[in-house]
N, C-alpha and C positions, 0 to 999 in steps of 0.2 A: 564486633558491629553486627548486628542482626539486618539482613536484607528482607523486606516484607514485599509480597506480591510478585506474581510471575510477569505481570505487565511491564515492569521495569526492565526485565531481561528476558526478551522474547527468544523462543529455541530457534535454532538455525533454520529449521524448515518453515519458520513463519516471519523470517526477516525480509526486507525488501530485496527484490532481485536486482541485478545489475541492470538499470534502466538509463544509466547516463546521470551526469552531475546535475545538470539543470532540473530534470525531472525529480531526481532524488531530493535535492534543497527544497524544490517547492512542495512535496508531499511532508517533509520534515518540518518545514515551516507552518504548514497548515495541521500539524499535530498528528501526521500519519508516519508512524515509525516501524509498523510491521504490517503483515497481511491482514491480521485481524482488524485493524482500524482502516485500512483500505477498502475491506469488504463492507463497511458500514456506508460507503459512499457509491454514487452511481457513476456510470460512464461519463455522463454530461458534467457532473461535478468535478470529476478529474480533469476532463479536458478544459474546463473553465480555468484551470489553474496555469498561470504563465510559466511556460517551462515544460508542461506535460503535453506530449502530442500522441497521436494515433498509436505510434510504435510502442511507447512506453505503456499506453493502456493495454495494447495486445500483449506485451510481455507480462503485465500485472495480472490480466485475466487468465493467462496460461498457468501462471504460478499459483493463483488462487484455486484454479481448477485441480492441480496436482495435490492441493492440500485440502480437496473437499469443500471448497468455498466458492462463492461467487461475488460479483459486484451486486450491489443493491439494485433493484429494477428501477428505471427511469419513471418518473412520473409522480 
């Protein structure tokens, strides 16, 4: 069996950090399974998801910064 594409298997440094079950489920339900997909969204978009609060956004922002990325600017 041949696996194609890296997006299907994100590297460990791009996986979602531990942000709690409800927030993780909300992100995965919205199609955000790794930091690369989270970075395509704004803080406001993340906070609009039921289960994602300020603490989860802070943790995600810190993880993105550590990988040289950031959330999309609001607006």
